[in-house]
VEXPA-546544 format. One record per residue (C-alpha): x, y, z; residue in three letters. Coordinates in nm, 4 decimals, padded with zeros to 6 digits. Layout:
N
        x        y        z type
        X        Y        Z  ALA
...
***
This chain:
436
        x        y        z type
  00.5723 -02.5331  01.6523  MET
  00.3090 -02.7273  01.4356  ASN
  00.4573 -02.7460  01.0904  GLU
  00.1029 -02.7681  00.9257  GLU
 -00.0664 -02.4605  01.0467  THR
  00.0201 -02.1737  00.7778  THR
 -00.2239 -02.0670  00.5257  LEU
 -00.0244 -02.1895  00.2465  ILE
 -00.0021 -02.5233  00.3892  ASP
 -00.3762 -02.5522  00.4330  ARG
 -00.4140 -02.4211  00.0804  LEU
 -00.1819 -02.6849 -00.0567  LYS
 -00.4250 -02.9492  00.1081  ARG
 -00.7209 -02.7674 -00.0734  GLY
 -00.8602 -02.6115  00.2305  ASN
 -00.9765 -02.2611  00.0914  VAL
 -01.0932 -02.0538  00.3915  PRO
 -01.4084 -01.8527  00.3984  ASP
 -01.1938 -01.5197  00.4191  ALA
 -01.0266 -01.5992  00.0819  LEU
 -01.3721 -01.6859 -00.0652  ILE
 -01.5048 -01.3542  00.0451  ARG
 -01.1931 -01.1584 -00.0694  ALA
 -01.2436 -01.3184 -00.4468  ALA
 -01.6063 -01.1742 -00.4592  GLU
 -01.4794 -00.8474 -00.6303  THR
 -01.1832 -01.0087 -00.8019  GLU
 -01.1194 -01.1199 -01.1767  PRO
 -00.9990 -01.4514 -01.0238  LEU
 -01.1928 -01.7094 -00.8509  GLU
 -01.0829 -01.8179 -00.5085  ALA
 -00.9137 -02.1406 -00.6234  GLU
 -00.7200 -01.9407 -00.8657  GLU
 -00.5978 -01.6818 -00.5964  ILE
 -00.5067 -01.9928 -00.3930  ALA
 -00.2741 -02.1039 -00.6495  ALA
 -00.1044 -01.7515 -00.6650  GLU
 -00.0583 -01.7683 -00.2862  ILE
  00.0801 -02.1038 -00.3097  ILE
  00.3210 -02.0023 -00.5842  GLU
  00.4082 -01.6749 -00.3728  GLY
  00.2793 -01.4430 -00.6304  THR
 -00.0116 -01.3247 -00.4084  ALA
 -00.0881 -01.2872 -00.0452  VAL
 -00.3932 -01.2998  00.1940  LEU
 -00.2836 -01.1013  00.5031  SER
 -00.4916 -01.2294  00.7790  LEU
 -00.3490 -01.2949  01.1194  ASN
 -00.4671 -01.6055  01.2758  SER
 -00.6046 -01.4363  01.5996  LEU
 -00.8662 -01.2304  01.4528  ARG
 -01.1447 -01.2371  01.1702  PRO
 -01.1768 -00.9731  00.9326  LEU
 -01.4948 -00.8310  00.7828  SER
 -01.3157 -00.7042  00.4756  ARG
 -01.0296 -00.9415  00.3940  PRO
 -00.8209 -00.8553  00.0583  CYS
 -00.5861 -01.0515 -00.1470  ALA
 -00.2992 -00.8684 -00.2982  VAL
 -00.0895 -00.9893 -00.6024  GLY
 -00.0964 -01.1374 -00.9452  LYS
 -00.4076 -01.1037 -01.1503  GLY
 -00.5999 -00.9272 -00.8711  LEU
 -00.7487 -00.5732 -00.8470  ARG
 -00.4494 -00.3128 -00.7609  THR
 -00.4917 -00.2477 -00.3610  LYS
 -00.4494  00.0772 -00.1864  VAL
 -00.3174  00.1231  00.1686  ASN
 -00.3554  00.4253  00.3820  ALA
 -00.1162  00.5123  00.6609  ASN
 -00.1946  00.6981  00.9824  PHE
 -00.0230  00.7110  01.3337  GLY
  00.0661  00.9532  01.6219  THR
  00.3628  01.1480  01.6481  SER
  00.5756  01.2776  01.9494  ALA
  00.4252  01.6209  01.8673  ASP
  00.0223  01.4958  01.8578  LYS
 -00.0535  01.1696  02.0240  ALA
 -00.4327  01.1714  02.0104  ASP
 -00.5888  00.8231  01.9729  ILE
 -00.9449  00.9684  01.8816  ASP
 -00.7858  01.1577  01.6013  PHE
 -00.6154  00.8495  01.4497  GLU
 -00.9216  00.6505  01.4770  LEU
 -01.1015  00.9142  01.2850  ALA
 -00.8331  00.8943  01.0265  LYS
 -00.8943  00.4912  01.0103  LEU
 -01.2743  00.5609  00.9469  GLU
 -01.2008  00.8189  00.6821  ALA
 -00.9371  00.6013  00.5084  ALA
 -01.1828  00.2836  00.5258  VAL
 -01.4753  00.4819  00.4270  ASP
 -01.2975  00.6200  00.1183  ALA
 -01.2321  00.2885  00.0143  GLY
 -00.8744  00.1820  00.1370  ALA
 -00.7857 -00.1927  00.1274  ASP
 -00.5675 -00.1989  00.4189  THR
 -00.4250  00.0443  00.6861  VAL
 -00.0904  00.0997  00.8409  MET
 -00.0532  00.2228  01.2022  ASP
  00.2769  00.4060  01.2003  LEU
  00.2293  00.5719  01.5588  SER
  00.5563  00.6940  01.7204  THR
  00.4106  00.8884  02.0098  GLY
  00.1870  00.8117  02.3087  GLY
  00.0918  00.4784  02.4327  ASP
  00.1943  00.3000  02.1111  ILE
  00.0508 -00.0512  02.2398  ASP
 -00.2613  00.0796  02.3314  ALA
 -00.3257  00.2747  02.0111  ILE
 -00.2040 -00.0118  01.7868  ARG
 -00.4667 -00.2567  01.9936  ARG
 -00.7604 -00.0005  01.9558  ARG
 -00.6705  00.0098  01.5674  VAL
 -00.6881 -00.3735  01.5497  VAL
 -00.9865 -00.3925  01.7499  ALA
 -01.1834 -00.1355  01.5394  GLU
 -01.0618 -00.1993  01.1826  SER
 -01.2565 -00.3939  00.9352  ALA
 -00.9624 -00.4291  00.6827  VAL
 -00.5971 -00.5747  00.7259  PRO
 -00.3660 -00.3709  00.9386  ILE
  00.0052 -00.3424  00.8845  GLY
  00.2576 -00.1744  01.1425  THR
  00.6678 -00.1253  01.1347  VAL
  00.7491 -00.2571  01.4636  PRO
  01.1280 -00.1356  01.4347  ILE
  00.9677  00.2067  01.5324  TYR
  00.8519  00.0977  01.8511  GLN
  01.1795 -00.1090  01.9215  ALA
  01.3861  00.2160  01.8452  ALA
  01.1714  00.4370  02.0601  ILE
  01.1632  00.2074  02.3563  GLU
  01.5192  00.1535  02.3164  ALA
  01.5756  00.5350  02.3481  GLN
  01.3842  00.5265  02.6850  GLU
  01.5521  00.2054  02.8093  LYS
  01.9044  00.2470  02.7098  HIS
  01.9396  00.5767  02.6267  GLY
  02.0020  00.5694  02.2545  SER
  01.8496  00.4131  01.9525  ILE
  02.1672  00.2549  01.8384  ILE
  02.1843  00.0539  02.1703  LYS
  01.8669 -00.1538  02.0939  MET
  01.9387 -00.5083  02.1061  THR
  01.8202 -00.7968  01.8468  ALA
  01.5973 -00.9228  02.1324  ASP
  01.4365 -00.5819  02.1334  ASP
  01.3776 -00.5889  01.7731  MET
  01.2332 -00.9324  01.7591  PHE
  01.0291 -00.8764  02.0751  GLU
  00.8595 -00.5725  01.8978  ALA
  00.7787 -00.7969  01.6311  ILE
  00.6205 -01.0537  01.8103  GLU
  00.4233 -00.8239  02.0313  ARG
  00.2576 -00.6567  01.7167  HIS
  00.1969 -01.0096  01.5752  ALA
  00.0240 -01.1017  01.8943  SER
 -00.1959 -00.8081  01.8995  ASP
 -00.3425 -00.9303  01.5763  GLY
 -00.1439 -00.7266  01.3361  VAL
 -00.1813 -00.8944  00.9689  ASP
  00.1425 -00.7870  00.8126  PHE
  00.4805 -00.5993  00.9220  VAL
  00.7492 -00.4015  00.7379  THR
  01.0753 -00.5356  00.8373  VAL
  01.3885 -00.4023  00.6770  HIS
  01.5864 -00.7185  00.6359  CYS
  01.7523 -00.5778  00.3356  GLY
  01.9364 -00.2993  00.5333  VAL
  02.2823 -00.4888  00.5424  THR
  02.6551 -00.3736  00.5635  SER
  02.6918 -00.4729  00.1804  LYS
  02.4095 -00.2173  00.0782  ALA
  02.5477  00.0295  00.3292  LEU
  02.8872  00.0063  00.1544  ASP
  02.6964  00.0635 -00.1933  ALA
  02.5191  00.3592 -00.0462  LEU
  02.8416  00.5378  00.0772  GLU
  02.9585  00.5201 -00.2940  LYS
  02.6378  00.6597 -00.4662  THR
  02.6635  01.0463 -00.3800  GLY
  02.2967  01.0489 -00.3207  ARG
  02.1312  01.3723 -00.2425  ILE
  01.9023  01.2307  00.0006  ALA
  02.0789  00.9608  00.1593  ASP
  01.8431  00.7618  00.3581  VAL
  01.4738  00.8830  00.3881  VAL
  01.3182  00.5360  00.5312  SER
  01.2788  00.5898  00.9141  ARG
  01.3395  00.2030  00.9879  GLY
  01.6324  00.1970  00.6995  GLY
  01.7982  00.5098  00.8959  ALA
  01.7343  00.3533  01.2364  PHE
  01.9039  00.0274  01.1200  LEU
  02.1952  00.1657  00.8977  SER
  02.2901  00.3761  01.2402  GLY
  02.2710  00.0670  01.4300  TRP
  02.4884 -00.1307  01.1981  ILE
  02.7520  00.1435  01.1677  LEU
  02.7682  00.2268  01.5440  TYR
  02.7896 -00.1690  01.6387  ASN
  02.9897 -00.2912  01.3636  ASP
  02.7570 -00.5688  01.3395  THR
  02.5150 -00.6961  01.0425  GLU
  02.1519 -00.6506  01.0846  ASN
  01.9872 -00.9052  01.3141  PRO
  01.6810 -00.9047  01.0746  LEU
  01.9021 -01.0498  00.8225  TYR
  02.1360 -01.2973  01.0262  THR
  01.8495 -01.4061  01.2430  GLN
  01.5950 -01.4284  00.9532  PHE
  01.4838 -01.8050  01.0531  ASP
  01.3817 -01.6276  01.3788  ARG
  01.1367 -01.4002  01.1948  LEU
  01.0135 -01.6758  00.9945  LEU
  00.9319 -01.8764  01.2988  GLU
  00.7310 -01.5653  01.4341  ILE
  00.5454 -01.5124  01.1131  ALA
  00.4369 -01.8926  01.0842  ARG
  00.3287 -01.8936  01.4355  ARG
  00.0749 -01.5917  01.4057  TYR
  00.0160 -01.6266  01.0121  GLU
  00.2131 -01.2877  00.9570  LEU
  00.2584 -01.1663  00.6213  THR
  00.6142 -01.0037  00.5816  LEU
  00.6446 -00.6954  00.3893  SER
  01.0254 -00.6678  00.3138  LEU
  01.1028 -00.3208  00.3530  GLY
  01.2814 -00.0881  00.1238  ASP
  01.5189  00.1055  00.3677  GLY
  01.7343  00.2461  00.1013  PHE
  01.4580  00.3546 -00.1213  ARG
  01.5263  00.6752 -00.3285  PRO
  01.4065  01.0179 -00.1595  GLY
  01.4911  01.2319 -00.4574  ALA
  01.4197  01.1479 -00.8243  VAL
  01.8216  01.1887 -00.9033  SER
  01.8745  00.9142 -00.6484  ASP
  01.6552  00.6321 -00.8074  ALA
  01.7803  00.2950 -00.9191  THR
  02.1318  00.3513 -00.7691  ASP
  02.3513  00.0621 -00.6422  SER
  02.2206  00.0905 -00.2917  ALA
  01.8747  00.0435 -00.3791  GLN
  01.9422 -00.2441 -00.6284  VAL
  02.1793 -00.4075 -00.3705  GLN
  01.8877 -00.4066 -00.1214  GLU
  01.6646 -00.5683 -00.3737  LEU
  01.9025 -00.8442 -00.4330  LEU
  01.8884 -00.9454 -00.0696  THR
  01.5101 -00.9111 -00.0530  LEU
  01.4794 -01.1467 -00.3570  GLY
  01.7112 -01.4036 -00.1774  GLU
  01.4685 -01.3572  00.1399  LEU
  01.1585 -01.3947 -00.0807  VAL
  01.2941 -01.7382 -00.1729  ALA
  01.3450 -01.8371  00.2182  ARG
  01.0107 -01.7064  00.2783  CYS
  00.8697 -01.9526  00.0171  ARG
  01.0519 -02.2610  00.1262  GLN
  00.9087 -02.1839  00.4886  ALA
  00.5585 -02.1453  00.4011  GLY
  00.5590 -01.7759  00.4964  VAL
  00.3522 -01.5252  00.2887  GLN
  00.5918 -01.2207  00.1569  ALA
  00.5423 -00.9054 -00.0401  MET
  00.8061 -00.6656 -00.1461  VAL
  00.8284 -00.2944 -00.1043  GLU
  00.9550 -00.0539 -00.3631  GLY
  01.0582  00.3015 -00.4135  PRO
  01.0063  00.5851 -00.3478  GLY
  01.0927  00.8856 -00.5562  HIS
  01.1550  00.7950 -00.9189  VAL
  01.1661  00.9771 -01.2416  PRO
  00.8693  00.8733 -01.4721  ILE
  01.1439  00.7253 -01.7281  SER
  01.2374  00.4835 -01.4772  GLN
  00.9049  00.3692 -01.3260  VAL
  00.8488  00.0743 -01.5530  VAL
  01.2110 -00.0400 -01.5198  GLU
  01.1945 -00.0503 -01.1493  ASN
  00.8728 -00.2594 -01.1560  VAL
  01.0275 -00.5022 -01.3739  ARG
  01.3392 -00.5350 -01.1986  LEU
  01.1763 -00.6077 -00.8531  ALA
  00.9578 -00.8543 -01.0261  LYS
  01.2364 -01.0171 -01.1927  ASP
  01.4745 -01.0282 -00.8815  ILE
  01.1995 -01.1338 -00.6488  CYS
  01.0312 -01.3981 -00.8681  LYS
  00.6868 -01.2274 -00.9097  GLY
  00.6356 -01.1551 -00.5314  ALA
  00.3563 -00.8995 -00.4805  PRO
  00.5097 -00.5733 -00.5201  PHE
  00.4075 -00.2938 -00.2594  TYR
  00.5055  00.0553 -00.3955  ILE
  00.5147  00.3859 -00.2223  LEU
  00.4053  00.6254 -00.5125  GLY
  00.6363  00.6234 -00.6691  PRO
  00.6658  01.0274 -00.6829  LEU
  00.7740  01.1184 -01.0180  VAL
  00.9221  01.4798 -00.9227  THR
  01.0184  01.6340 -00.5970  ASP
  00.8771  01.9881 -00.6557  VAL
  00.5220  01.9582 -00.5630  ALA
  00.4731  01.9771 -00.1920  PRO
  00.1114  02.0200 -00.1096  GLY
  00.0320  01.8130 -00.4277  TYR
  00.2513  01.5023 -00.3642  ASP
 -00.0719  01.3038 -00.3838  HIS
 -00.0994  01.3785 -00.7321  ILE
  00.2792  01.3138 -00.8261  THR
  00.2419  00.9881 -00.6371  ALA
 -00.0703  00.9124 -00.8260  GLY
  00.0850  00.9721 -01.1643  ILE
  00.3730  00.7379 -01.0681  GLY
  00.1498  00.4883 -00.9286  GLY
 -00.0891  00.4341 -01.2106  ALA
  00.2075  00.3745 -01.4381  LEU
  00.3744  00.1368 -01.1876  ALA
  00.0565 -00.0665 -01.1321  ALA
 -00.0107 -00.0575 -01.4843  ALA
  00.3371 -00.2404 -01.5417  ASN
  00.2827 -00.5134 -01.2608  GLY
  00.2872 -00.3330 -00.9018  ALA
  00.0163 -00.4971 -00.7183  ASP
 -00.0134 -00.2692 -00.4098  PHE
 -00.0103  00.1230 -00.3803  LEU
  00.0561  00.2960 -00.0433  CYS
 -00.1093  00.6328 -00.0362  TYR
  00.0463  00.9734 -00.0293  VAL
 -00.1438  01.2710  00.1162  THR
 -00.1267  01.6268  00.0161  PRO
  00.0615  01.6868  00.3461  SER
  00.3374  01.4601  00.2490  GLU
  00.6659  01.6328  00.3340  HIS
  00.5199  01.8894  00.5242  LEU
  00.3419  01.7708  00.8114  GLY
  00.1080  01.5169  00.9844  LEU
 -00.2045  01.4532  00.7737  PRO
 -00.5561  01.5781  00.8813  GLU
 -00.8666  01.3635  00.8445  ILE
 -00.9308  01.5302  00.4988  GLU
 -00.5869  01.4749  00.3908  ASP
 -00.6190  01.1118  00.4586  VAL
 -00.9634  01.1137  00.2407  ARG
 -00.8099  01.2753 -00.0475  GLU
 -00.4844  01.0741 -00.0427  GLY
 -00.7013  00.7656 -00.0442  THR
 -00.9117  00.8602 -00.3486  ILE
 -00.6339  00.9894 -00.5656  VAL
 -00.4471  00.6486 -00.4938  THR
 -00.7726  00.4666 -00.6011  ARG
 -00.7856  00.6601 -00.8934  ILE
 -00.4274  00.5625 -01.0020  ALA
 -00.5056  00.1877 -00.9170  ALA
 -00.8250  00.1783 -01.1120  HIS
 -00.6544  00.3481 -01.4063  ALA
 -00.3831  00.0773 -01.3886  ALA
 -00.6355 -00.1942 -01.3778  ASP
 -00.7914 -00.0773 -01.6892  LEU
 -00.4499 -00.1418 -01.8689  ALA
 -00.4298 -00.4742 -01.7007  LYS
 -00.7496 -00.6099 -01.7697  ASN
 -01.0029 -00.3917 -01.9264  PRO
 -01.2564 -00.6522 -02.0174  GLU
 -01.3221 -00.6881 -01.6270  TYR
 -01.2592 -00.3572 -01.4998  PHE
 -01.3850 -00.1400 -01.7926  MET
 -01.7514 -00.2497 -01.6884  LYS
 -01.7645  00.0247 -01.4416  TRP
 -01.6422  00.2938 -01.6678  ASP
 -01.9025  00.1823 -01.9334  ASN
 -02.1743  00.2166 -01.6883  GLU
 -02.0517  00.5656 -01.5994  MET
 -02.0282  00.6638 -01.9889  SER
 -02.4015  00.5300 -02.0334  ARG
 -02.5313  00.7499 -01.7490  ALA
 -02.3460  01.0296 -01.8936  ARG
 -02.5039  00.9805 -02.2200  LYS
 -02.8400  00.9575 -02.0741  ALA
 -02.7826  01.2653 -01.8440  LEU
 -02.8566  01.0588 -01.5472  ASP
 -02.7027  01.2744 -01.2784  TRP
 -02.7886  01.0606 -00.9807  GLU
 -02.6672  00.7544 -01.1326  ARG
 -02.3437  00.9311 -01.2314  GLN
 -02.3012  01.0392 -00.8563  VAL
 -02.3713  00.6841 -00.7636  GLU
 -02.0989  00.5237 -00.9840  LEU
 -01.8272  00.7940 -00.8972  SER
 -01.5352  00.6842 -00.7089  ILE
 -01.5997  00.9997 -00.4309  ASP
 -01.9840  01.0146 -00.4420  PRO
 -01.9613  01.2691 -00.1409  ARG
 -01.7519  01.5257 -00.3532  ARG
 -01.9324  01.4390 -00.6878  SER
 -02.2700  01.5277 -00.5062  ARG
 -02.1406  01.8363 -00.3435  SER
 -02.0143  01.9710 -00.6883  ILE
 -02.3207  01.8932 -00.8645  LEU
 -02.5684  02.0379 -00.6028  SER
 -02.3589  02.3689 -00.6023  GLU
 -02.3357  02.4216 -00.9854  ARG
 -02.6318  02.2735 -01.1480  ARG
 -02.8656  02.5155 -01.3333  VAL
 -03.2407  02.4831 -01.2431  LYS
 -03.4622  02.3066 -01.5112  ASP
 -03.1446  02.2647 -01.7411  GLU
 -03.0695  01.8859 -01.8142  PRO
 -02.6985  01.9483 -01.8973  GLY
 -02.4310  02.0707 -01.6324  CYS
 -02.3332  02.4200 -01.6096  SER
 -02.0160  02.3752 -01.8120  MET
 -02.2127  02.3359 -02.1578  CYS
 -02.5460  02.4392 -02.0482  GLY
 -02.7874  02.4524 -02.3655  GLU
 -02.4992  02.3809 -02.5759  TYR
 -02.4564  02.0281 -02.4232  CYS
 -02.2682  01.7741 -02.6919  ALA
 -02.4578  01.4851 -02.5519  MET
 -02.8125  01.6535 -02.5714  LYS
 -02.7497  01.8181 -02.9099  PHE
 -02.6260  01.4860 -03.0898  ILE
 -02.9067  01.2929 -02.9270  ALA
 -03.1606  01.4986 -03.0886  GLU
 -03.0124  01.4205 -03.4393  TYR
 -02.9021  01.0573 -03.3752  LEU
 -03.2275  00.9606 -03.2461  GLY
 -03.4421  01.1190 -03.5505  SER
 -03.4720  01.0322 -03.8961  ASP
 -03.5310  01.3793 -04.0072  GLU
 -03.2151  01.5907 -04.0426  LYS
 -03.2446  01.9691 -04.0309  THR
 -03.0061  02.2410 -04.0251  CYS
***
């Protein structure tokens, strides 16, 4: 293996790739500044060496908060055209990355089609496929071998996947902590559950942890970003920030250091279901323990009681988390906890998460990010409806509502009509004559 082949190696020599230059075009930082963060380990540019990307993006310190959209087949519904339509909907709605989490049908064929058609970076969770194939080959998920796990990871990498979730922090020590927590929801991560069951049945430590150097070798070979998964993320707000979650995080901090020593890009994944009073604490804990590694967070969902609206509970938590340092938000759709998302669920989940991300960016860097909001405000003051639609985060929906509810020949909207505050005050602020 050539020891001078990774992106980090090239950046250290001053070789900034075109993909990073293009990724910097919509960022507050210049390409050279982002390169410095990647070298430091506080940012990543997920880009498999086997394929080009038309929409590369960097994630991390000082950058725009990024949004990921998940989709994928299940055993009950394995329609590749349906999943490709979700891919299109997610990217059209502004997702920066996507993850194919397929568990049904021809998983290899689905992943390869997604890789071939996606303009944005793609992530996967290879342990899902390793577990499913172990069920078919060995008769049980818990009988999969270490070779099964690593072979699945390398297969995904060789297909051009840009980043993979790997649950290396699911260890015997974390399991011991879990058994003492008295959690309501136990383990809600699929990968975390598979590996927990494997460890307990085989009375053997997690190979993704004990053979981490093997994983680093694959990552270097394919320029694969490792997203260190949170197998013990809380699945109920009362389970948040317990000893199992923190123990896993301590292990991930150790592995982030090993990634940096090996010149491998790494992110850290976070919870989960977290009460709003603990969101900031969770972000700061992860950033401290993992030395500023990009933090990729699911939600967090700040309450458990809103099925059908969990994209909103996640948006609330995501905005607060990102405003305080989280770098990457994984969307949640309205169908979370209820069923496989439909295409419109994917669109809505992406848009709501983009709103949360932008709200956070306004807090992190208002000088740069508030330009968009200021343009919208000026368009509102001018009652320029077409410009408002163009500037909106979801022009399709804005235009639909406006066209349905505008009053003909009325410059204001139907909310205020002739009593529009903007129109009323403009008459007086714009005139020297004051009348009652």
